[in-house]
Biopython code that builds the backbone (N, CA, C, O; Angstrom):
import numpy as np
from Bio.PDB.StructureBuilder import StructureBuilder

atoms = [
    (1, "MET", "N", (-3.572, 0.129, 40.558)),
    (1, "MET", "CA", (-3.502, -1.189, 41.150)),
    (1, "MET", "C", (-4.902, -1.761, 41.120)),
    (1, "MET", "O", (-5.071, -2.953, 40.867)),
    (2, "ILE", "N", (-5.958, -0.905, 41.382)),
    (2, "ILE", "CA", (-7.300, -1.382, 41.411)),
    (2, "ILE", "C", (-7.706, -1.962, 39.957)),
    (2, "ILE", "O", (-8.365, -2.994, 39.832)),
    (3, "SER", "N", (-7.263, -1.227, 38.927)),
    (3, "SER", "CA", (-7.559, -1.625, 37.614)),
    (3, "SER", "C", (-6.915, -2.874, 37.259)),
    (3, "SER", "O", (-7.491, -3.643, 36.488)),
    (4, "LEU", "N", (-5.747, -3.160, 37.757)),
    (4, "LEU", "CA", (-5.078, -4.482, 37.506)),
    (4, "LEU", "C", (-5.757, -5.596, 38.150)),
    (4, "LEU", "O", (-5.954, -6.632, 37.514)),
    (5, "ILE", "N", (-6.162, -5.462, 39.460)),
    (5, "ILE", "CA", (-6.944, -6.419, 40.042)),
    (5, "ILE", "C", (-8.311, -6.613, 39.394)),
    (5, "ILE", "O", (-8.752, -7.751, 39.229)),
    (6, "LEU", "N", (-8.931, -5.626, 39.055)),
    (6, "LEU", "CA", (-10.276, -5.799, 38.319)),
    (6, "LEU", "C", (-10.000, -6.491, 37.050)),
    (6, "LEU", "O", (-10.733, -7.425, 36.728)),
    (7, "GLY", "N", (-9.018, -6.132, 36.291)),
    (7, "GLY", "CA", (-8.763, -6.835, 34.995)),
    (7, "GLY", "C", (-8.524, -8.297, 35.297)),
    (7, "GLY", "O", (-9.080, -9.121, 34.571)),
    (8, "LEU", "N", (-7.806, -8.683, 36.228)),
    (8, "LEU", "CA", (-7.560, -10.123, 36.527)),
    (8, "LEU", "C", (-8.880, -10.868, 36.924)),
    (8, "LEU", "O", (-9.076, -12.047, 36.626)),
    (9, "ILE", "N", (-9.736, -10.124, 37.591)),
    (9, "ILE", "CA", (-10.986, -10.728, 38.015)),
    (9, "ILE", "C", (-11.885, -11.009, 36.814)),
    (9, "ILE", "O", (-12.516, -12.058, 36.684)),
    (10, "PHE", "N", (-11.898, -9.951, 35.908)),
    (10, "PHE", "CA", (-12.686, -10.135, 34.671)),
    (10, "PHE", "C", (-12.174, -11.302, 33.726)),
    (10, "PHE", "O", (-12.924, -12.067, 33.119)),
    (11, "ILE", "N", (-10.873, -11.326, 33.691)),
    (11, "ILE", "CA", (-10.209, -12.434, 32.771)),
    (11, "ILE", "C", (-10.626, -13.749, 33.580)),
    (11, "ILE", "O", (-11.177, -14.622, 32.909)),
    (12, "ALA", "N", (-10.446, -13.976, 34.836)),
    (12, "ALA", "CA", (-10.833, -15.154, 35.523)),
    (12, "ALA", "C", (-12.327, -15.501, 35.319)),
    (12, "ALA", "O", (-12.689, -16.664, 35.142)),
    (13, "PHE", "N", (-13.193, -14.443, 35.351)),
    (13, "PHE", "CA", (-14.551, -14.770, 35.163)),
    (13, "PHE", "C", (-14.852, -15.203, 33.754)),
    (13, "PHE", "O", (-15.678, -16.096, 33.564)),
    (14, "THR", "N", (-14.219, -14.613, 32.744)),
    (14, "THR", "CA", (-14.339, -14.984, 31.324)),
    (14, "THR", "C", (-13.931, -16.377, 31.239)),
    (14, "THR", "O", (-14.695, -17.136, 30.644)),
    (15, "VAL", "N", (-12.769, -16.879, 31.773)),
    (15, "VAL", "CA", (-12.363, -18.259, 31.465)),
    (15, "VAL", "C", (-13.367, -19.159, 32.375)),
    (15, "VAL", "O", (-13.695, -20.253, 31.917)),
    (16, "PHE", "N", (-13.819, -18.795, 33.513)),
    (16, "PHE", "CA", (-14.754, -19.675, 34.236)),
    (16, "PHE", "C", (-16.074, -19.805, 33.443)),
    (16, "PHE", "O", (-16.665, -20.884, 33.404)),
    (17, "ALA", "N", (-16.536, -18.708, 32.812)),
    (17, "ALA", "CA", (-17.784, -18.771, 32.192)),
    (17, "ALA", "C", (-17.753, -19.514, 30.847)),
    (17, "ALA", "O", (-18.785, -19.992, 30.377)),
    (18, "SER", "N", (-16.634, -19.602, 30.267)),
    (18, "SER", "CA", (-16.578, -20.485, 29.056)),
    (18, "SER", "C", (-16.200, -21.882, 29.184)),
    (18, "SER", "O", (-16.227, -22.645, 28.219)),
    (19, "LEU", "N", (-15.843, -22.241, 30.369)),
    (19, "LEU", "CA", (-15.547, -23.637, 30.648)),
    (19, "LEU", "C", (-16.788, -24.403, 30.736)),
    (19, "LEU", "O", (-17.831, -23.875, 31.121)),
    (20, "PRO", "N", (-16.711, -25.642, 30.388)),
    (20, "PRO", "CA", (-17.844, -26.624, 30.483)),
    (20, "PRO", "C", (-18.428, -26.770, 31.918)),
    (20, "PRO", "O", (-19.641, -26.784, 32.127)),
    (21, "ASN", "N", (-17.475, -26.880, 32.903)),
    (21, "ASN", "CA", (-17.811, -27.012, 34.257)),
    (21, "ASN", "C", (-18.294, -25.774, 34.899)),
    (21, "ASN", "O", (-18.897, -25.790, 35.972)),
    (22, "GLY", "N", (-18.028, -24.709, 34.240)),
    (22, "GLY", "CA", (-18.448, -23.387, 34.880)),
    (22, "GLY", "C", (-19.814, -22.986, 34.413)),
    (22, "GLY", "O", (-20.779, -23.699, 34.688)),
    (23, "LEU", "N", (-19.945, -21.886, 33.726)),
    (23, "LEU", "CA", (-21.230, -21.465, 33.333)),
    (23, "LEU", "C", (-21.599, -22.011, 31.886)),
    (23, "LEU", "O", (-22.722, -21.820, 31.420)),
    (24, "ASN", "N", (-20.708, -22.628, 31.264)),
    (24, "ASN", "CA", (-20.860, -23.236, 29.949)),
    (24, "ASN", "C", (-21.374, -22.322, 28.917)),
    (24, "ASN", "O", (-22.228, -22.682, 28.107)),
    (25, "TRP", "N", (-20.857, -21.129, 28.940)),
    (25, "TRP", "CA", (-21.186, -20.096, 27.924)),
    (25, "TRP", "C", (-20.341, -20.114, 26.625)),
    (25, "TRP", "O", (-20.458, -19.223, 25.783)),
    (26, "GLY", "N", (-19.524, -21.108, 26.494)),
    (26, "GLY", "CA", (-18.538, -21.286, 25.426)),
    (26, "GLY", "C", (-19.222, -21.097, 24.012)),
    (26, "GLY", "O", (-18.707, -20.384, 23.150)),
    (27, "VAL", "N", (-20.415, -21.781, 23.821)),
    (27, "VAL", "CA", (-21.068, -21.750, 22.556)),
    (27, "VAL", "C", (-21.573, -20.236, 22.282)),
    (27, "VAL", "O", (-21.417, -19.699, 21.186)),
    (28, "GLU", "N", (-22.149, -19.645, 23.307)),
    (28, "GLU", "CA", (-22.589, -18.291, 23.093)),
    (28, "GLU", "C", (-21.444, -17.250, 22.947)),
    (28, "GLU", "O", (-21.644, -16.229, 22.288)),
    (29, "ILE", "N", (-20.325, -17.470, 23.507)),
    (29, "ILE", "CA", (-19.266, -16.613, 23.370)),
    (29, "ILE", "C", (-18.739, -16.773, 21.892)),
    (29, "ILE", "O", (-18.406, -15.743, 21.305)),
    (30, "ILE", "N", (-18.650, -17.842, 21.324)),
    (30, "ILE", "CA", (-18.318, -18.065, 19.950)),
    (30, "ILE", "C", (-19.264, -17.559, 19.016)),
    (30, "ILE", "O", (-18.847, -17.053, 17.974)),
    (31, "THR", "N", (-20.493, -17.628, 19.256)),
    (31, "THR", "CA", (-21.515, -17.019, 18.449)),
    (31, "THR", "C", (-21.391, -15.512, 18.428)),
    (31, "THR", "O", (-21.429, -14.885, 17.370)),
    (32, "PHE", "N", (-21.252, -14.969, 19.547)),
    (32, "PHE", "CA", (-21.048, -13.484, 19.637)),
    (32, "PHE", "C", (-19.822, -13.059, 18.929)),
    (32, "PHE", "O", (-19.871, -12.081, 18.184)),
    (33, "LEU", "N", (-18.733, -13.715, 19.104)),
    (33, "LEU", "CA", (-17.577, -13.290, 18.432)),
    (33, "LEU", "C", (-17.656, -13.357, 16.824)),
    (33, "LEU", "O", (-17.134, -12.554, 16.050)),
    (34, "LYS", "N", (-18.413, -14.474, 16.495)),
    (34, "LYS", "CA", (-18.709, -14.635, 14.979)),
    (34, "LYS", "C", (-19.518, -13.397, 14.497)),
    (34, "LYS", "O", (-19.247, -12.826, 13.441)),
    (35, "GLY", "N", (-20.448, -13.041, 15.261)),
    (35, "GLY", "CA", (-21.368, -11.956, 14.835)),
    (35, "GLY", "C", (-20.746, -10.524, 15.003)),
    (35, "GLY", "O", (-21.169, -9.622, 14.280)),
    (36, "CYS", "N", (-19.815, -10.288, 15.872)),
    (36, "CYS", "CA", (-19.253, -8.999, 16.044)),
    (36, "CYS", "C", (-17.960, -8.878, 15.224)),
    (36, "CYS", "O", (-17.457, -7.759, 15.128)),
    (37, "ALA", "N", (-17.396, -9.894, 14.643)),
    (37, "ALA", "CA", (-16.137, -9.829, 13.901)),
    (37, "ALA", "C", (-16.246, -8.915, 12.715)),
    (37, "ALA", "O", (-15.386, -8.051, 12.539)),
    (38, "PRO", "N", (-17.264, -9.060, 11.886)),
    (38, "PRO", "CA", (-17.387, -8.213, 10.712)),
    (38, "PRO", "C", (-17.421, -6.677, 11.081)),
    (38, "PRO", "O", (-16.723, -5.838, 10.512)),
    (39, "VAL", "N", (-18.312, -6.408, 12.097)),
    (39, "VAL", "CA", (-18.428, -5.017, 12.585)),
    (39, "VAL", "C", (-17.160, -4.493, 13.104)),
    (39, "VAL", "O", (-16.783, -3.360, 12.806)),
    (40, "LEU", "N", (-16.469, -5.291, 13.889)),
    (40, "LEU", "CA", (-15.221, -4.936, 14.430)),
    (40, "LEU", "C", (-14.124, -4.573, 13.477)),
    (40, "LEU", "O", (-13.419, -3.568, 13.570)),
    (41, "THR", "N", (-14.050, -5.524, 12.526)),
    (41, "THR", "CA", (-13.076, -5.344, 11.398)),
    (41, "THR", "C", (-13.350, -4.068, 10.548)),
    (41, "THR", "O", (-12.438, -3.362, 10.119)),
    (42, "ALA", "N", (-14.594, -3.838, 10.349)),
    (42, "ALA", "CA", (-15.012, -2.606, 9.652)),
    (42, "ALA", "C", (-14.555, -1.380, 10.324)),
    (42, "ALA", "O", (-13.963, -0.495, 9.706)),
    (43, "ILE", "N", (-14.834, -1.310, 11.642)),
    (43, "ILE", "CA", (-14.409, -0.129, 12.474)),
    (43, "ILE", "C", (-12.926, -0.003, 12.553)),
    (43, "ILE", "O", (-12.440, 1.124, 12.461)),
    (44, "VAL", "N", (-12.122, -1.088, 12.722)),
    (44, "VAL", "CA", (-10.738, -1.105, 12.694)),
    (44, "VAL", "C", (-10.225, -0.597, 11.326)),
    (44, "VAL", "O", (-9.253, 0.158, 11.273)),
    (45, "GLY", "N", (-10.851, -0.993, 10.271)),
    (45, "GLY", "CA", (-10.425, -0.609, 8.894)),
    (45, "GLY", "C", (-10.642, 0.944, 8.749)),
    (45, "GLY", "O", (-9.816, 1.682, 8.211)),
    (46, "LEU", "N", (-11.912, 1.390, 9.319)),
    (46, "LEU", "CA", (-12.090, 2.870, 9.138)),
    (46, "LEU", "C", (-11.049, 3.703, 9.883)),
    (46, "LEU", "O", (-10.563, 4.731, 9.412)),
    (47, "ILE", "N", (-10.737, 3.194, 11.073)),
    (47, "ILE", "CA", (-9.757, 3.944, 11.869)),
    (47, "ILE", "C", (-8.476, 3.882, 11.209)),
    (47, "ILE", "O", (-7.774, 4.893, 11.231)),
    (48, "ALA", "N", (-8.032, 2.742, 10.571)),
    (48, "ALA", "CA", (-6.803, 2.662, 9.848)),
    (48, "ALA", "C", (-6.763, 3.656, 8.645)),
    (48, "ALA", "O", (-5.733, 4.279, 8.384)),
    (49, "VAL", "N", (-7.867, 3.782, 7.947)),
    (49, "VAL", "CA", (-7.958, 4.624, 6.872)),
    (49, "VAL", "C", (-7.738, 6.130, 7.344)),
    (49, "VAL", "O", (-6.961, 6.883, 6.757)),
    (50, "PHE", "N", (-8.485, 6.501, 8.447)),
    (50, "PHE", "CA", (-8.331, 7.811, 9.045)),
    (50, "PHE", "C", (-6.817, 8.105, 9.452)),
    (50, "PHE", "O", (-6.281, 9.190, 9.226)),
    (51, "ILE", "N", (-6.237, 7.127, 10.022)),
    (51, "ILE", "CA", (-4.791, 7.324, 10.449)),
    (51, "ILE", "C", (-3.931, 7.494, 9.259)),
    (51, "ILE", "O", (-3.085, 8.388, 9.212)),
    (52, "GLY", "N", (-4.130, 6.645, 8.284)),
    (52, "GLY", "CA", (-3.334, 6.774, 6.989)),
    (52, "GLY", "C", (-3.454, 8.112, 6.356)),
    (52, "GLY", "O", (-2.459, 8.662, 5.884)),
    (53, "ILE", "N", (-4.692, 8.687, 6.324)),
    (53, "ILE", "CA", (-4.990, 10.019, 5.721)),
    (53, "ILE", "C", (-4.271, 11.101, 6.513)),
    (53, "ILE", "O", (-3.644, 12.002, 5.957)),
    (54, "ALA", "N", (-4.396, 10.967, 7.949)),
    (54, "ALA", "CA", (-3.703, 11.944, 8.779)),
    (54, "ALA", "C", (-2.240, 11.905, 8.619)),
    (54, "ALA", "O", (-1.577, 12.938, 8.705)),
    (55, "ASP", "N", (-1.674, 10.682, 8.374)),
    (55, "ASP", "CA", (-0.246, 10.615, 8.235)),
    (55, "ASP", "C", (0.230, 11.216, 6.883)),
    (55, "ASP", "O", (1.301, 11.817, 6.804)),
    (56, "ILE", "N", (-0.564, 11.041, 5.867)),
    (56, "ILE", "CA", (-0.208, 11.687, 4.597)),
    (56, "ILE", "C", (-0.275, 13.151, 4.723)),
    (56, "ILE", "O", (0.605, 13.808, 4.166)),
    (57, "LYS", "N", (-1.240, 13.773, 5.408)),
    (57, "LYS", "CA", (-1.312, 15.235, 5.507)),
    (57, "LYS", "C", (-0.206, 15.636, 6.441)),
    (57, "LYS", "O", (0.373, 16.692, 6.182)),
    (58, "ASP", "N", (0.150, 14.975, 7.442)),
    (58, "ASP", "CA", (1.414, 15.327, 8.263)),
    (58, "ASP", "C", (2.660, 15.385, 7.535)),
    (58, "ASP", "O", (3.494, 16.276, 7.696)),
    (59, "LYS", "N", (2.784, 14.292, 6.627)),
    (59, "LYS", "CA", (4.051, 14.332, 5.818)),
    (59, "LYS", "C", (4.085, 15.506, 4.941)),
    (59, "LYS", "O", (5.136, 16.141, 4.855)),
    (60, "GLN", "N", (3.011, 15.874, 4.260)),
    (60, "GLN", "CA", (2.874, 17.014, 3.356)),
    (60, "GLN", "C", (3.218, 18.257, 4.136)),
    (60, "GLN", "O", (3.991, 19.097, 3.675)),
    (61, "GLU", "N", (2.680, 18.366, 5.244)),
    (61, "GLU", "CA", (2.879, 19.659, 6.076)),
    (61, "GLU", "C", (4.379, 19.690, 6.531)),
    (61, "GLU", "O", (4.990, 20.759, 6.533)),
    (62, "ALA", "N", (4.917, 18.621, 6.882)),
    (62, "ALA", "CA", (6.403, 18.553, 7.357)),
    (62, "ALA", "C", (7.169, 18.955, 6.046)),
    (62, "ALA", "O", (8.066, 19.794, 6.131)),
    (63, "LYS", "N", (6.874, 18.430, 4.927)),
    (63, "LYS", "CA", (7.661, 18.798, 3.727)),
    (63, "LYS", "C", (7.540, 20.271, 3.390)),
    (63, "LYS", "O", (8.526, 20.898, 3.005)),
    (64, "LYS", "N", (6.391, 20.813, 3.523)),
    (64, "LYS", "CA", (6.183, 22.308, 3.276)),
    (64, "LYS", "C", (7.005, 23.114, 4.319)),
    (64, "LYS", "O", (7.642, 24.094, 3.932)),
    (65, "GLU", "N", (7.018, 22.758, 5.579)),
    (65, "GLU", "CA", (7.834, 23.414, 6.612)),
    (65, "GLU", "C", (9.213, 23.233, 6.378)),
    (65, "GLU", "O", (9.958, 24.159, 6.698)),
    (66, "GLU", "N", (9.736, 22.116, 5.833)),
    (66, "GLU", "CA", (11.164, 21.889, 5.582)),
    (66, "GLU", "C", (11.626, 22.820, 4.422)),
    (66, "GLU", "O", (12.661, 23.487, 4.438)),
    (67, "GLU", "N", (10.676, 22.770, 3.374)),
    (67, "GLU", "CA", (11.031, 23.722, 2.248)),
    (67, "GLU", "C", (11.096, 25.235, 2.702)),
    (67, "GLU", "O", (11.964, 26.020, 2.318)),
    (68, "ALA", "N", (10.142, 25.520, 3.506)),
    (68, "ALA", "CA", (10.095, 26.964, 3.953)),
    (68, "ALA", "C", (11.439, 27.288, 4.813)),
    (68, "ALA", "O", (12.107, 28.300, 4.598)),
    (69, "ALA", "N", (11.733, 26.423, 5.707)),
    (69, "ALA", "CA", (12.981, 26.531, 6.439)),
    (69, "ALA", "C", (14.105, 26.631, 5.635)),
    (69, "ALA", "O", (14.951, 27.488, 5.892)),
    (70, "LEU", "N", (14.246, 25.801, 4.607)),
    (70, "LEU", "CA", (15.420, 25.749, 3.624)),
    (70, "LEU", "C", (15.419, 27.108, 2.782)),
    (70, "LEU", "O", (16.457, 27.712, 2.511)),
    (71, "LYS", "N", (14.321, 27.465, 2.452)),
    (71, "LYS", "CA", (14.196, 28.853, 1.685)),
    (71, "LYS", "C", (14.608, 29.992, 2.572)),
    (71, "LYS", "O", (15.296, 30.881, 2.072)),
    (72, "SER", "N", (14.259, 30.060, 3.848)),
    (72, "SER", "CA", (14.513, 31.070, 4.664)),
    (72, "SER", "C", (15.971, 31.177, 5.131)),
    (72, "SER", "O", (16.466, 32.271, 5.400)),
    (73, "SER", "N", (16.672, 29.989, 5.226)),
    (73, "SER", "CA", (18.015, 29.899, 5.441)),
    (73, "SER", "C", (18.806, 30.249, 4.298)),
    (73, "SER", "O", (19.923, 30.731, 4.488)),
    (74, "GLU", "N", (18.353, 30.062, 3.078)),
    (74, "GLU", "CA", (19.061, 30.493, 1.949)),
    (74, "GLU", "C", (19.024, 31.931, 1.747)),
    (74, "GLU", "O", (19.971, 32.522, 1.227)),
    (75, "ASP", "N", (17.931, 32.538, 2.152)),
    (75, "ASP", "CA", (17.639, 34.085, 2.075)),
    (75, "ASP", "C", (18.625, 34.785, 3.024)),
    (75, "ASP", "O", (18.945, 35.949, 2.784)),
    (76, "LYS", "N", (19.090, 34.177, 4.018)),
    (76, "LYS", "CA", (20.023, 34.903, 4.993)),
    (76, "LYS", "C", (21.383, 34.967, 4.426)),
    (76, "LYS", "O", (22.289, 35.513, 5.056)),
]
sb = StructureBuilder()
sb.init_structure("model")
sb.init_model(0)
sb.init_chain("A")
sb.init_seg("    ")
for serial, (resi, resn, name, xyz) in enumerate(atoms, 1):
    if name == "N":
        sb.init_residue(resn, " ", resi, " ")
    sb.init_atom(name, np.array(xyz, "f"), 0.0, 1.0, " ", f" {name:<3s}", serial, name[0])
structure = sb.get_structure()
C-alpha cells in the first residue's frame, strides 16, 4: 500500500514539474529523455539478446530430455 501511494506521489510530482505553471522542467525532461534513449535501447537490446540465447538453450535442453525420455520408454 505504501508503494502505491509513493508511486502516485512521484507521478504527481513528475506532472507538476513538467508543467509550465509548475517547476517548468519540461525542456530539461525532454533533453534528458533524448540523451538517455540510445543508452536505454542498447541495454534493452542486450537483455533481449541474452533472453533469446537462454531460450534457445532451454529449447535444446528440452529436446534432449524429450529424446532421452522417449528412448527410455522404448527400452522398457
